[in-house]
N, CA, C and O atoms as a GROMACS GRO file, in nm:
protein
  260
    1MET      N    1  15.752   9.766  13.792
    1MET     CA    2  15.585   9.862  13.776
    1MET      C    3  15.747  10.060  13.693
    1MET      O    4  15.838  10.130  13.738
    2SER      N    5  15.688  10.044  13.594
    2SER     CA    6  15.712  10.198  13.577
    2SER      C    7  15.738  10.251  13.609
    2SER      O    8  15.710  10.234  13.728
    3PHE      N    9  15.845  10.433  13.587
    3PHE     CA   10  15.770  10.561  13.636
    3PHE      C   11  15.647  10.614  13.644
    3PHE      O   12  15.614  10.684  13.739
    4TRP      N   13  15.544  10.576  13.516
    4TRP     CA   14  15.465  10.687  13.498
    4TRP      C   15  15.373  10.568  13.552
    4TRP      O   16  15.259  10.614  13.562
    5ASN      N   17  15.375  10.498  13.571
    5ASN     CA   18  15.280  10.437  13.649
    5ASN      C   19  15.240  10.430  13.784
    5ASN      O   20  15.136  10.410  13.847
    6LYS      N   21  15.420  10.466  13.820
    6LYS     CA   22  15.390  10.466  13.974
    6LYS      C   23  15.328  10.692  14.029
    6LYS      O   24  15.288  10.753  14.129
    7LEU      N   25  15.353  10.716  13.915
    7LEU     CA   26  15.293  10.860  13.995
    7LEU      C   27  15.166  10.891  13.961
    7LEU      O   28  15.101  10.979  14.017
    8VAL      N   29  15.110  10.798  13.837
    8VAL     CA   30  14.974  10.847  13.815
    8VAL      C   31  14.899  10.760  13.987
    8VAL      O   32  14.819  10.814  14.064
    9THR      N   33  14.962  10.616  14.002
    9THR     CA   34  14.914  10.578  14.136
    9THR      C   35  14.961  10.699  14.252
    9THR      O   36  14.894  10.723  14.352
   10PHE      N   37  15.030  10.736  14.234
   10PHE     CA   38  15.036  10.870  14.408
   10PHE      C   39  14.988  10.943  14.327
   10PHE      O   40  14.897  10.983  14.400
   11LEU      N   41  14.972  10.995  14.236
   11LEU     CA   42  14.870  11.076  14.232
   11LEU      C   43  14.722  11.099  14.215
   11LEU      O   44  14.653  11.199  14.237
   12THR      N   45  14.689  10.970  14.166
   12THR     CA   46  14.534  10.972  14.175
   12THR      C   47  14.483  10.947  14.357
   12THR      O   48  14.559  10.888  14.434
   13PRO      N   49  14.377  10.990  14.393
   13PRO     CA   50  14.353  10.980  14.499
   13PRO      C   51  14.215  10.820  14.580
   13PRO      O   52  14.100  10.801  14.540
   14LEU      N   53  14.285  10.741  14.690
   14LEU     CA   54  14.218  10.635  14.697
   14LEU      C   55  14.015  10.662  14.651
   14LEU      O   56  13.968  10.773  14.627
   15PRO      N   57  13.951  10.561  14.651
   15PRO     CA   58  13.802  10.616  14.652
   15PRO      C   59  13.815  10.615  14.858
   15PRO      O   60  13.883  10.556  14.942
   16SER      N   61  13.725  10.701  14.856
   16SER     CA   62  13.689  10.779  14.968
   16SER      C   63  13.585  10.613  15.042
   16SER      O   64  13.577  10.564  15.154
   17GLY      N   65  13.527  10.580  14.914
   17GLY     CA   66  13.390  10.447  14.999
   17GLY      C   67  13.273  10.536  15.082
   17GLY      O   68  13.222  10.488  15.184
   18LYS      N   69  13.246  10.626  15.047
   18LYS     CA   70  13.149  10.680  15.136
   18LYS      C   71  13.034  10.668  15.021
   18LYS      O   72  13.058  10.634  14.905
   19ARG      N   73  12.912  10.700  15.067
   19ARG     CA   74  12.737  10.648  14.995
   19ARG      C   75  12.741  10.719  15.000
   19ARG      O   76  12.790  10.792  15.086
   20ALA      N   77  12.649  10.758  14.836
   20ALA     CA   78  12.547  10.888  14.789
   20ALA      C   79  12.419  10.877  14.844
   20ALA      O   80  12.364  10.767  14.857
   21LYS      N   81  12.380  10.957  14.870
   21LYS     CA   82  12.267  10.994  14.985
   21LYS      C   83  12.163  11.102  14.850
   21LYS      O   84  12.185  11.159  14.744
   22ASN      N   85  12.057  11.079  14.937
   22ASN     CA   86  11.919  11.195  14.806
   22ASN      C   87  11.925  11.240  14.888
   22ASN      O   88  12.018  11.213  14.964
   23ALA      N   89  11.759  11.399  14.947
   23ALA     CA   90  11.753  11.422  14.972
   23ALA      C   91  11.710  11.373  15.078
   23ALA      O   92  11.747  11.446  15.170
   24LYS      N   93  11.614  11.235  15.138
   24LYS     CA   94  11.566  11.252  15.207
   24LYS      C   95  11.666  11.158  15.364
   24LYS      O   96  11.639  11.131  15.481
   25GLY      N   97  11.805  11.135  15.257
   25GLY     CA   98  11.844  11.061  15.294
   25GLY      C   99  11.931  10.940  15.321
   25GLY      O  100  12.032  10.909  15.384
   26GLN      N  101  11.775  10.855  15.186
   26GLN     CA  102  11.883  10.744  15.159
   26GLN      C  103  11.948  10.758  15.054
   26GLN      O  104  11.965  10.855  14.980
   27PHE      N  105  11.999  10.606  15.052
   27PHE     CA  106  12.104  10.586  14.963
   27PHE      C  107  12.097  10.540  14.815
   27PHE      O  108  12.064  10.422  14.802
   28ILE      N  109  12.120  10.604  14.710
   28ILE     CA  110  12.136  10.565  14.607
   28ILE      C  111  12.147  10.497  14.498
   28ILE      O  112  12.262  10.510  14.454
   29ALA      N  113  12.096  10.443  14.444
   29ALA     CA  114  12.188  10.313  14.332
   29ALA      C  115  12.215  10.360  14.226
   29ALA      O  116  12.166  10.462  14.178
   30ASP      N  117  12.334  10.257  14.155
   30ASP     CA  118  12.422  10.281  14.107
   30ASP      C  119  12.307  10.258  13.945
   30ASP      O  120  12.232  10.162  13.924
   31ASP      N  121  12.330  10.389  13.848
   31ASP     CA  122  12.287  10.386  13.743
   31ASP      C  123  12.265  10.318  13.616
   31ASP      O  124  12.206  10.392  13.538
   32LYS      N  125  12.304  10.158  13.549
   32LYS     CA  126  12.328  10.090  13.501
   32LYS      C  127  12.324  10.173  13.343
   32LYS      O  128  12.362  10.110  13.244
   33SER      N  129  12.293  10.262  13.334
   33SER     CA  130  12.325  10.327  13.123
   33SER      C  131  12.477  10.404  13.159
   33SER      O  132  12.548  10.410  13.059
   34THR      N  133  12.527  10.452  13.262
   34THR     CA  134  12.686  10.469  13.301
   34THR      C  135  12.745  10.401  13.344
   34THR      O  136  12.768  10.393  13.464
   35PRO      N  137  12.801  10.311  13.234
   35PRO     CA  138  12.909  10.229  13.296
   35PRO      C  139  13.002  10.319  13.378
   35PRO      O  140  12.989  10.306  13.500
   36HIS      N  141  13.114  10.426  13.328
   36HIS     CA  142  13.257  10.475  13.330
   36HIS      C  143  13.228  10.545  13.460
   36HIS      O  144  13.320  10.618  13.497
   37ILE      N  145  13.080  10.539  13.566
   37ILE     CA  146  13.116  10.630  13.655
   37ILE      C  147  13.046  10.533  13.722
   37ILE      O  148  12.982  10.451  13.656
   38ASN      N  149  13.047  10.527  13.879
   38ASN     CA  150  12.923  10.425  14.003
   38ASN      C  151  12.865  10.578  14.110
   38ASN      O  152  12.924  10.657  14.183
   39GLU      N  153  12.765  10.565  14.080
   39GLU     CA  154  12.690  10.696  14.116
   39GLU      C  155  12.605  10.634  14.235
   39GLU      O  156  12.511  10.696  14.284
   40ALA      N  157  12.656  10.462  14.295
   40ALA     CA  158  12.636  10.515  14.441
   40ALA      C  159  12.741  10.537  14.512
   40ALA      O  160  12.753  10.467  14.612
   41TYR      N  161  12.850  10.641  14.483
   41TYR     CA  162  12.978  10.703  14.582
   41TYR      C  163  12.972  10.795  14.546
   41TYR      O  164  12.937  10.839  14.437
   42VAL      N  165  13.020  10.854  14.671
   42VAL     CA  166  13.050  11.020  14.629
   42VAL      C  167  13.130  11.047  14.550
   42VAL      O  168  13.116  11.142  14.473
   43ASP      N  169  13.186  11.005  14.551
   43ASP     CA  170  13.335  11.008  14.438
   43ASP      C  171  13.365  10.953  14.280
   43ASP      O  172  13.454  10.946  14.196
   44GLY      N  173  13.204  10.915  14.307
   44GLY     CA  174  13.204  10.804  14.168
   44GLY      C  175  13.304  10.676  14.147
   44GLY      O  176  13.303  10.644  14.028
   45LYS      N  177  13.402  10.580  14.234
   45LYS     CA  178  13.459  10.543  14.292
   45LYS      C  179  13.467  10.347  14.350
   45LYS      O  180  13.590  10.344  14.355
   46LYS      N  181  13.446  10.276  14.370
   46LYS     CA  182  13.398  10.148  14.442
   46LYS      C  183  13.491  10.128  14.534
   46LYS      O  184  13.598  10.110  14.476
   47PRO      N  185  13.504  10.121  14.647
   47PRO     CA  186  13.605  10.094  14.693
   47PRO      C  187  13.616   9.983  14.678
   47PRO      O  188  13.536   9.893  14.653
   48VAL      N  189  13.833   9.996  14.708
   48VAL     CA  190  13.914   9.834  14.672
   48VAL      C  191  13.860   9.762  14.807
   48VAL      O  192  13.866   9.816  14.918
   49LYS      N  193  13.791   9.591  14.774
   49LYS     CA  194  13.783   9.480  14.836
   49LYS      C  195  13.911   9.484  14.955
   49LYS      O  196  14.008   9.537  14.901
   50LYS      N  197  13.950   9.436  15.130
   50LYS     CA  198  14.069   9.405  15.168
   50LYS      C  199  13.998   9.276  15.140
   50LYS      O  200  13.881   9.238  15.135
   51ARG      N  201  14.194   9.189  15.114
   51ARG     CA  202  14.157   9.083  15.110
   51ARG      C  203  14.131   9.038  15.196
   51ARG      O  204  14.137   9.141  15.262
   52LYS      N  205  14.091   8.932  15.298
   52LYS     CA  206  14.100   8.853  15.477
   52LYS      C  207  14.227   8.797  15.474
   52LYS      O  208  14.258   8.786  15.356
   53PRO      N  209  14.310   8.758  15.542
   53PRO     CA  210  14.382   8.749  15.576
   53PRO      C  211  14.363   8.520  15.593
   53PRO      O  212  14.271   8.458  15.646
   54ARG      N  213  14.478   8.470  15.531
   54ARG     CA  214  14.434   8.283  15.558
   54ARG      C  215  14.530   8.200  15.693
   54ARG      O  216  14.635   8.140  15.716
   55THR      N  217  14.411   8.245  15.754
   55THR     CA  218  14.392   8.152  15.894
   55THR      C  219  14.435   8.011  15.880
   55THR      O  220  14.395   7.950  15.780
   56GLY      N  221  14.478   7.976  15.928
   56GLY     CA  222  14.521   7.835  15.967
   56GLY      C  223  14.565   7.741  15.787
   56GLY      O  224  14.555   7.805  15.683
   57TYR      N  225  14.607   7.605  15.787
   57TYR     CA  226  14.661   7.614  15.688
   57TYR      C  227  14.538   7.417  15.720
   57TYR      O  228  14.586   7.307  15.747
   58GLY      N  229  14.428   7.442  15.705
   58GLY     CA  230  14.344   7.322  15.658
   58GLY      C  231  14.355   7.168  15.709
   58GLY      O  232  14.440   7.134  15.792
   59LYS      N  233  14.314   7.129  15.684
   59LYS     CA  234  14.350   7.031  15.772
   59LYS      C  235  14.459   6.905  15.756
   59LYS      O  236  14.491   6.824  15.842
   60SER      N  237  14.502   6.914  15.627
   60SER     CA  238  14.565   6.785  15.598
   60SER      C  239  14.759   6.859  15.714
   60SER      O  240  14.860   6.788  15.714
   61ALA      N  241  14.753   7.006  15.793
   61ALA     CA  242  14.855   7.093  15.806
   61ALA      C  243  14.868   6.969  16.027
   61ALA      O  244  14.963   6.913  16.081
   62ARG      N  245  14.738   6.986  16.066
   62ARG     CA  246  14.666   6.912  16.176
   62ARG      C  247  14.810   6.739  16.181
   62ARG      O  248  14.841   6.640  16.115
   63ILE      N  249  14.855   6.832  16.345
   63ILE     CA  250  14.923   6.687  16.375
   63ILE      C  251  14.811   6.562  16.436
   63ILE      O  252  14.725   6.590  16.520
   64LYS      N  253  14.823   6.460  16.396
   64LYS     CA  254  14.678   6.403  16.493
   64LYS      C  255  14.805   6.253  16.530
   64LYS      O  256  14.879   6.174  16.470
   65GLU      N  257  14.757   6.294  16.676
   65GLU     CA  258  14.831   6.237  16.738
   65GLU      C  259  14.749   6.046  16.835
   65GLU      O  260  14.822   5.975  16.905
   0.00000   0.00000   0.00000
């Protein structure tokens, strides 16, 4: 990773993941006519999903006796 990419990733905040709500307290849906902004979240960015750790190695790794 270049120096510039490291600097940009350091300075840009992570998405908060907080959903936007209207005056009634209901969640706001994303407006599909604006593809670069996600209105469903407060900061306009969808949070990144965390990958689940792999558990086990499947049937081939089991020892049968």
